[in-house]
Wavefront OBJ file of the C-alpha trace (Angstrom):
o trace
v 0.000 0.000 0.000
v 2.825 2.382 0.881
v 4.491 1.636 -2.461
v 1.185 2.476 -4.234
v 0.799 5.674 -2.204
v 4.396 6.688 -2.890
v 3.855 6.266 -6.656
v 0.736 8.449 -6.541
v 2.652 11.056 -4.536
v 5.558 10.852 -6.996
v 3.334 11.400 -10.072
v 1.398 14.192 -8.354
v 4.688 15.870 -7.485
v 5.834 15.600 -11.101
v 2.496 17.057 -12.272
v 2.671 20.018 -9.893
v 6.302 20.588 -10.788
v 5.361 20.566 -14.497
v 2.632 23.126 -13.904
v 4.933 25.434 -11.927
v 7.756 25.056 -14.468
v 5.479 25.733 -17.439
v 3.838 28.744 -15.831
v 7.280 30.070 -14.934
v 8.569 29.644 -18.489
v 5.500 31.377 -19.899
v 5.700 34.175 -17.352
v 9.279 35.065 -18.261
v 8.699 34.501 -21.997
v 5.404 36.344 -22.265
v 5.065 39.042 -19.580
v 2.249 41.520 -20.209
v 4.475 44.402 -21.225
v 6.322 42.260 -23.789
v 3.066 41.016 -25.319
v 1.813 44.590 -25.549
v 5.056 45.819 -27.081
v 5.086 42.948 -29.595
v 1.550 43.869 -30.673
v 2.456 47.540 -31.001
v 5.525 46.852 -33.144
v 3.798 44.421 -35.494
v 0.682 46.526 -36.007
v 2.735 49.704 -36.482
v 4.438 47.946 -39.397
v 1.026 47.784 -41.086
v -0.668 50.951 -39.820
v 1.535 53.813 -38.715
v 0.762 55.176 -35.257
v -1.425 52.252 -34.144
v -1.571 51.071 -30.535
v -2.287 47.781 -28.788
v -3.923 47.282 -25.392
v -3.857 43.977 -23.505
v -6.418 43.357 -20.749
v -6.751 40.563 -18.206
v -3.636 38.473 -18.770
v -3.442 35.434 -16.509
v -3.117 31.656 -16.484
v -5.560 28.911 -17.315
v -5.371 25.507 -15.639
v -3.192 23.583 -16.007
v -0.669 25.007 -18.490
v -2.141 27.828 -20.567
v -1.864 31.601 -20.612
v -5.218 33.373 -20.860
v -5.837 36.922 -22.069
v -9.262 38.532 -21.765
v -8.823 40.838 -24.737
v -6.315 42.446 -27.074
v -7.490 45.650 -28.731
v -5.753 47.416 -31.597
v -6.335 51.153 -32.147
v -5.149 53.543 -34.847
v -3.422 56.874 -34.241
v -6.832 58.572 -33.787
v -7.680 55.961 -31.124
v -10.279 54.379 -33.414
v -10.625 50.625 -33.038
v -8.930 48.551 -35.719
v -10.043 45.206 -34.278
v -10.307 43.336 -30.982
v -9.516 39.701 -30.103
v -11.142 38.148 -27.024
v -10.815 35.068 -24.816
v -7.308 34.310 -26.049
v -5.791 31.088 -24.762
v -2.148 30.138 -25.378
v -1.229 26.535 -24.485
v 2.323 25.137 -24.733
v 3.033 21.801 -26.372
v 4.198 19.212 -23.836
v 6.736 17.954 -26.399
v 8.207 21.387 -27.146
v 7.603 23.553 -24.079
v 8.680 27.133 -24.742
v 8.803 26.849 -28.539
v 5.437 25.428 -29.675
v 1.998 26.637 -28.629
v -1.646 26.176 -29.447
v -3.614 29.417 -29.800
v -7.381 29.826 -29.679
v -9.392 33.049 -29.601
v -12.718 34.707 -30.351
v -12.954 37.509 -32.858
v -15.125 38.995 -35.589
v -18.120 36.870 -34.667
v -16.352 33.497 -34.673
v -13.843 31.269 -32.889
v -10.446 30.606 -34.476
v -7.372 28.499 -33.724
v -3.810 27.816 -34.850
v -0.514 26.282 -33.785
v 2.493 28.582 -33.279
v 6.079 27.283 -33.500
v 8.961 29.627 -32.623
v 12.575 28.964 -33.656
v 14.539 31.607 -31.741
v 17.928 30.436 -33.001
v 16.956 31.000 -36.643
v 14.673 33.975 -35.888
v 11.630 32.434 -37.505
v 8.092 31.317 -36.677
v 5.403 29.180 -38.276
v 1.632 29.425 -37.881
v 0.185 26.009 -38.759
v -3.233 24.388 -38.611
v -4.889 27.795 -38.984
v -8.649 27.376 -38.668
v -11.059 30.267 -39.192
v -14.684 29.627 -38.263
v -17.750 31.862 -38.688
v -15.823 35.082 -39.239
v -18.048 38.042 -40.204
v -16.039 40.698 -42.142
v -18.598 43.341 -41.103
v -17.230 42.989 -37.552
v -13.737 44.153 -38.553
v -13.909 47.944 -38.039
v -10.704 48.738 -39.942
v -11.954 46.860 -43.020
v -15.261 48.728 -43.109
v -13.523 52.100 -42.796
v -10.861 51.313 -45.412
v -13.359 49.920 -47.947
v -15.981 52.599 -47.157
v -18.673 49.933 -47.134
v -19.846 47.018 -45.019
v -19.103 43.546 -46.356
v -21.244 40.850 -44.768
v -21.071 37.075 -44.755
v -19.796 34.015 -42.901
v -16.203 32.999 -43.630
v -14.531 29.659 -42.924
v -10.890 29.076 -43.818
v -7.635 27.237 -43.227
v -3.976 27.781 -43.997
v -0.326 28.065 -42.955
v 1.929 31.111 -42.510
v 5.716 31.364 -42.121
v 7.978 34.277 -41.186
v 11.731 34.718 -40.812
v 13.852 37.741 -39.863
v 16.742 38.246 -42.299
v 18.923 41.332 -42.521
v 16.559 43.293 -40.314
v 13.570 42.520 -42.575
v 10.662 40.179 -41.876
v 10.158 37.848 -44.844
v 6.831 36.020 -44.960
v 5.005 33.439 -47.029
v 1.849 31.389 -46.628
v -0.952 29.439 -48.262
v -4.619 29.053 -47.520
v -8.169 28.900 -48.771
v -11.470 30.220 -47.574
v -15.169 30.198 -48.358
v -17.819 32.827 -47.699
v -21.493 31.935 -47.353
v -24.568 34.150 -47.599
v -22.667 37.372 -48.091
v -23.490 40.858 -49.337
v -20.999 43.128 -51.058
v -22.102 46.756 -51.595
v -20.591 48.371 -54.703
v -19.092 51.856 -54.794
v -20.092 52.123 -58.481
v -23.087 50.175 -59.919
v -22.289 47.159 -62.098
v -25.018 46.188 -64.591
v -27.359 48.473 -62.594
v -26.618 46.551 -59.355
v -25.910 48.567 -56.194
v -24.690 45.456 -54.354
v -23.925 41.801 -55.023
v -25.729 39.142 -52.974
v -23.518 36.079 -52.640
v -24.693 32.578 -51.862
v -21.181 31.175 -51.918
v -17.679 32.516 -52.572
v -14.402 30.561 -52.542
v -10.751 31.332 -53.220
v -7.252 29.901 -52.766
v -4.503 32.166 -51.433
v -0.721 32.231 -51.865
v 1.063 34.923 -49.841
v 4.688 36.012 -50.203
v 6.007 39.092 -48.425
v 3.650 41.919 -49.465
v 1.874 40.212 -52.370
v -1.235 38.058 -51.973
v -2.063 35.908 -55.013
v -5.727 34.928 -55.316
v -6.356 31.811 -57.395
v -9.348 29.733 -58.468
v -11.771 32.396 -57.260
v -15.429 31.498 -57.788
v -18.716 32.926 -56.609
v -22.384 32.151 -57.015
v -24.918 34.866 -56.321
v -28.556 35.720 -56.751
v -28.018 37.893 -59.839
v -24.485 36.940 -60.956
v -22.082 34.012 -61.123
v -18.386 34.579 -61.668
v -14.770 33.458 -61.585
v -11.574 35.456 -61.138
v -7.873 35.510 -60.270
v -5.370 38.223 -59.443
v -3.165 39.854 -56.848
v -3.436 42.126 -53.820
v -0.306 44.205 -53.145
v -0.184 45.259 -49.503
v 0.674 48.867 -48.646
v 1.401 50.655 -45.360
v -2.309 51.485 -45.048
v -5.130 49.077 -45.894
v -7.120 51.612 -47.913
v -4.124 52.106 -50.247
v -3.627 48.376 -50.811
v -3.608 47.778 -54.573
v -5.848 45.373 -56.507
v -5.286 43.682 -59.869
v -7.906 41.123 -60.945
v -9.349 39.663 -64.122
v -12.380 37.407 -64.413
v -15.752 36.663 -65.959
v -19.317 37.492 -64.936
v -22.361 35.481 -65.969
v -25.706 37.323 -65.625
v -28.499 35.213 -64.115
v -32.287 35.397 -64.718
v -32.884 37.277 -61.441
v -30.759 40.140 -62.759
v -32.441 40.404 -66.149
v -36.043 39.764 -65.152
v -37.916 43.075 -65.131
v -34.712 45.118 -65.413
v -34.652 46.687 -68.897
v -31.512 48.702 -68.199
v -29.572 45.582 -67.239
v -31.020 43.632 -70.169
v -29.858 46.243 -72.680
v -26.386 46.469 -71.172
v -25.943 42.679 -71.144
v -27.173 42.309 -74.748
v -24.736 44.979 -75.959
v -21.805 43.466 -74.094
v -22.591 39.923 -75.228
v -22.930 40.997 -78.875
v -19.562 42.735 -78.715
v -17.857 39.670 -77.254
v -20.009 37.029 -78.982
v -20.391 34.966 -75.821
v -22.504 34.759 -72.685
v -19.801 35.381 -70.079
v -18.636 38.960 -69.641
v -14.864 39.385 -69.029
v -13.915 42.124 -66.568
v -10.914 43.882 -65.015
v -10.714 45.158 -61.435
v -7.849 47.493 -60.527
v -7.136 50.444 -58.247
v -7.100 50.357 -54.443
v -9.314 48.945 -51.692
v -10.741 52.417 -51.100
v -10.994 53.390 -54.796
v -11.445 50.267 -56.945
v -11.865 50.655 -60.715
v -14.109 48.114 -62.452
v -14.404 47.848 -66.246
v -15.600 45.289 -68.750
v -12.885 44.282 -71.190
v -13.201 46.054 -74.579
l 1 2 3 4 5 6 7 8 9 10 11 12 13 14 15 16 17 18 19 20 21 22 23 24 25 26 27 28 29 30 31 32 33 34 35 36 37 38 39 40 41 42 43 44 45 46 47 48 49 50 51 52 53 54 55 56 57 58 59 60 61 62 63 64 65 66 67 68 69 70 71 72 73 74 75 76 77 78 79 80 81 82 83 84 85 86 87 88 89 90 91 92 93 94 95 96 97 98 99 100 101 102 103 104 105 106 107 108 109 110 111 112 113 114 115 116 117 118 119 120 121 122 123 124 125 126 127 128 129 130 131 132 133 134 135 136 137 138 139 140 141 142 143 144 145 146 147 148 149 150 151 152 153 154 155 156 157 158 159 160 161 162 163 164 165 166 167 168 169 170 171 172 173 174 175 176 177 178 179 180 181 182 183 184 185 186 187 188 189 190 191 192 193 194 195 196 197 198 199 200 201 202 203 204 205 206 207 208 209 210 211 212 213 214 215 216 217 218 219 220 221 222 223 224 225 226 227 228 229 230 231 232 233 234 235 236 237 238 239 240 241 242 243 244 245 246 247 248 249 250 251 252 253 254 255 256 257 258 259 260 261 262 263 264 265 266 267 268 269 270 271 272 273 274 275 276 277 278 279 280 281 282 283 284 285 286 287 288 289 290 291 292 293 294
């Protein structure tokens, strides 16, 4: 019996020691002020003058770090976005270098795995899972685009970064789908003020400041379409540049009872001698320029 009790005591001691050791490692690796400073530096690289505020940092049983919220503001103290209920859990195999991360934000719950290689100054975000994200709940996106984009986004991907010569080099891949969305237009297209989407999907390939969008498809109430192109990131989101080409296919709901749209579609189809209408989208996020190919 004493042998049995001593084994239980031994394993309990190891467990408690593991908890204390892990919490200690996380405390010295991720103190509040360092987390806040990290956020400030990274966001300032994207939006000059932005600020980050961390609230309610603590520890979740048995090994995780918990943060109530992380809020990002711009230089006018306007909210860029806020993440809530953040939970950072170390891997038992790679304590101090690999972590699971889960958080709430933009209407959904998201997760990923973070691996840090301090010796080579690099990190990897793997197993990225985005669930039920609503783009309308990202304040900085609405302000930059000057319109509210609605929908439910699910996605997955991987992202890698390495510091070389004082510069952060990044690359990643992913894909996402949007369901039941609405996309208001700054300038009417075929007499439409907005596009109602039933489904939208796209594959992404990111390298440094350029995001390649491939195999883009969407199905809507009035239009179907496909597209591909690039998004070139700038210091401010509203100045981020767009370059896309694709095809639009008018559906019966667009043409029914809409003489203006009917006439425009007939003229365009006669000129191109086919049903699909090729288009070009250029400009910036704030000032996109849409034209049908001549």
